[in-house]
MIBATOR-388361 format. One record per residue (C-alpha): residue number from 1; x, y, z. Coordinates in steps of 0.5 Angstrom, whole numbers, m for minus. Example, Ala and Ser with C-alpha at 12.3 -4.5 7.8 and 13.67 -1.06 7.14 Angstrom:
+-----+-------+-------+-------+
: num :    xx :    yy :    zz :
+-----+-------+-------+-------+
:   1 :    25 :    m9 :    16 :
:   2 :    27 :    m2 :    14 :
+-----+-------+-------+-------+
//
This chain:
+-----+-------+-------+-------+
: num :    xx :    yy :    zz :
+-----+-------+-------+-------+
:   1 :  m128 :    56 :    72 :
:   2 :  m122 :    52 :    68 :
:   3 :  m116 :    56 :    70 :
:   4 :  m109 :    55 :    67 :
:   5 :  m102 :    57 :    70 :
:   6 :   m97 :    59 :    65 :
:   7 :   m91 :    60 :    69 :
:   8 :   m84 :    62 :    66 :
:   9 :   m79 :    68 :    68 :
:  10 :   m80 :    72 :    62 :
:  11 :   m74 :    75 :    61 :
:  12 :   m76 :    78 :    56 :
:  13 :   m83 :    76 :    54 :
:  14 :   m83 :    74 :    47 :
:  15 :   m87 :    72 :    41 :
:  16 :   m87 :    65 :    43 :
:  17 :   m90 :    67 :    50 :
:  18 :   m95 :    71 :    46 :
:  19 :   m97 :    65 :    42 :
:  20 :   m98 :    61 :    48 :
:  21 :  m102 :    66 :    52 :
:  22 :  m106 :    67 :    46 :
:  23 :  m108 :    59 :    45 :
:  24 :  m109 :    59 :    53 :
:  25 :  m114 :    65 :    53 :
:  26 :  m118 :    61 :    48 :
:  27 :  m118 :    54 :    51 :
:  28 :  m119 :    56 :    59 :
:  29 :  m123 :    61 :    62 :
:  30 :  m117 :    65 :    66 :
:  31 :  m110 :    64 :    65 :
:  32 :  m106 :    65 :    71 :
:  33 :   m99 :    68 :    69 :
:  34 :   m93 :    66 :    74 :
:  35 :   m87 :    70 :    74 :
:  36 :   m81 :    66 :    76 :
:  37 :   m75 :    68 :    80 :
:  38 :   m79 :    74 :    82 :
:  39 :   m74 :    77 :    87 :
:  40 :   m69 :    77 :    81 :
:  41 :   m67 :    83 :    77 :
:  42 :   m61 :    87 :    74 :
:  43 :   m57 :    80 :    73 :
:  44 :   m55 :    77 :    67 :
:  45 :   m60 :    72 :    67 :
:  46 :   m65 :    76 :    70 :
:  47 :   m64 :    83 :    68 :
:  48 :   m72 :    85 :    68 :
:  49 :   m75 :    86 :    75 :
:  50 :   m82 :    83 :    77 :
:  51 :   m85 :    90 :    76 :
:  52 :   m82 :    91 :    69 :
:  53 :   m84 :    84 :    67 :
:  54 :   m91 :    85 :    69 :
:  55 :   m92 :    91 :    66 :
:  56 :   m89 :    88 :    59 :
:  57 :   m94 :    82 :    59 :
:  58 :  m100 :    86 :    61 :
:  59 :   m99 :    91 :    56 :
:  60 :   m98 :    86 :    51 :
:  61 :  m104 :    82 :    53 :
:  62 :  m108 :    87 :    53 :
:  63 :  m106 :    90 :    46 :
:  64 :  m107 :    83 :    43 :
:  65 :  m114 :    83 :    46 :
:  66 :  m113 :    78 :    52 :
:  67 :  m117 :    80 :    58 :
:  68 :  m118 :    74 :    62 :
:  69 :  m111 :    74 :    65 :
:  70 :  m108 :    75 :    72 :
:  71 :  m101 :    76 :    74 :
:  72 :   m97 :    73 :    80 :
:  73 :   m90 :    73 :    83 :
:  74 :   m87 :    66 :    84 :
:  75 :   m80 :    67 :    88 :
:  76 :   m74 :    62 :    88 :
:  77 :   m74 :    58 :    94 :
:  78 :   m69 :    53 :    92 :
:  79 :   m73 :    47 :    94 :
:  80 :   m77 :    43 :    90 :
:  81 :   m83 :    42 :    95 :
:  82 :   m83 :    49 :    98 :
:  83 :   m83 :    52 :    91 :
:  84 :   m89 :    48 :    89 :
:  85 :   m92 :    48 :    96 :
:  86 :   m92 :    56 :    95 :
:  87 :   m95 :    56 :    88 :
:  88 :  m101 :    52 :    91 :
:  89 :  m102 :    56 :    97 :
:  90 :  m101 :    63 :    94 :
:  91 :  m104 :    63 :    87 :
:  92 :  m111 :    61 :    85 :
:  93 :  m113 :    54 :    84 :
:  94 :  m111 :    52 :    77 :
:  95 :  m113 :    46 :    73 :
:  96 :  m106 :    45 :    69 :
:  97 :   m99 :    48 :    69 :
:  98 :   m96 :    50 :    63 :
:  99 :   m88 :    51 :    62 :
: 100 :   m82 :    51 :    57 :
: 101 :   m78 :    49 :    63 :
: 102 :   m77 :    41 :    64 :
: 103 :   m75 :    42 :    71 :
: 104 :   m81 :    46 :    73 :
: 105 :   m86 :    41 :    69 :
: 106 :   m82 :    35 :    74 :
: 107 :   m83 :    39 :    80 :
: 108 :   m91 :    39 :    79 :
: 109 :   m91 :    32 :    76 :
: 110 :   m87 :    30 :    82 :
: 111 :   m93 :    33 :    87 :
: 112 :   m99 :    30 :    83 :
: 113 :  m100 :    37 :    79 :
: 114 :  m102 :    36 :    72 :
: 115 :   m97 :    40 :    68 :
: 116 :   m95 :    40 :    60 :
: 117 :   m89 :    42 :    57 :
: 118 :   m90 :    48 :    52 :
: 119 :   m87 :    47 :    45 :
: 120 :   m82 :    52 :    44 :
: 121 :   m81 :    56 :    38 :
: 122 :   m75 :    55 :    34 :
: 123 :   m70 :    61 :    34 :
: 124 :   m74 :    64 :    40 :
: 125 :   m71 :    64 :    47 :
: 126 :   m70 :    69 :    52 :
: 127 :   m63 :    67 :    53 :
: 128 :   m62 :    69 :    45 :
: 129 :   m66 :    75 :    46 :
: 130 :   m61 :    78 :    52 :
: 131 :   m55 :    76 :    48 :
: 132 :   m57 :    79 :    42 :
: 133 :   m59 :    86 :    46 :
: 134 :   m52 :    85 :    49 :
: 135 :   m49 :    84 :    42 :
: 136 :   m53 :    90 :    39 :
: 137 :   m56 :    85 :    34 :
: 138 :   m64 :    86 :    32 :
: 139 :   m67 :    83 :    38 :
: 140 :   m74 :    87 :    37 :
: 141 :   m76 :    82 :    31 :
: 142 :   m77 :    77 :    36 :
: 143 :   m81 :    80 :    42 :
: 144 :   m88 :    84 :    41 :
: 145 :   m88 :    91 :    39 :
: 146 :   m90 :    93 :    46 :
: 147 :   m84 :    89 :    49 :
: 148 :   m79 :    93 :    44 :
: 149 :   m82 :    99 :    46 :
: 150 :   m82 :    98 :    54 :
: 151 :   m75 :    95 :    54 :
: 152 :   m72 :   101 :    49 :
: 153 :   m76 :   106 :    54 :
: 154 :   m72 :   104 :    60 :
: 155 :   m65 :   103 :    56 :
: 156 :   m65 :    96 :    58 :
: 157 :   m60 :    94 :    52 :
: 158 :   m55 :    98 :    55 :
: 159 :   m56 :    95 :    62 :
: 160 :   m55 :    88 :    59 :
: 161 :   m49 :    90 :    55 :
: 162 :   m46 :    92 :    62 :
: 163 :   m48 :    85 :    65 :
: 164 :   m45 :    81 :    59 :
: 165 :   m38 :    85 :    60 :
+-----+-------+-------+-------+
//
């Protein structure tokens, strides 16, 4: 069975992430989604908890008929080697890791783990979406409808506005 690891913070999961997940689901038998900074929540860079991110991702993927995935927490360990070692020991074996983060790719490659940087979608980033939420701009168009509905339901935009003050 050929597995791929798709790792990111997903703060929030957006249409670019969904595009990558759809592509990987066709190419690999299983997608392992690693939610980075899993211990973080209620901060400007990490407003969503691990469980909130997991719920958003699961609902979005299932509604897009993607069933060959599993989700795992990946905490920050503040040491490249320990972080990579944690992933190798705690997450099922995978053939290749995918991420949009250059540091993440370097960590994997430094430890002889196959890794590929995903192509970022121009105009879409979680940072931009959080900033749009804080400024009461139309952020919903950049995320799957499941994420927009979930985030609205938990009043995350108000929390983010307060974090940006």
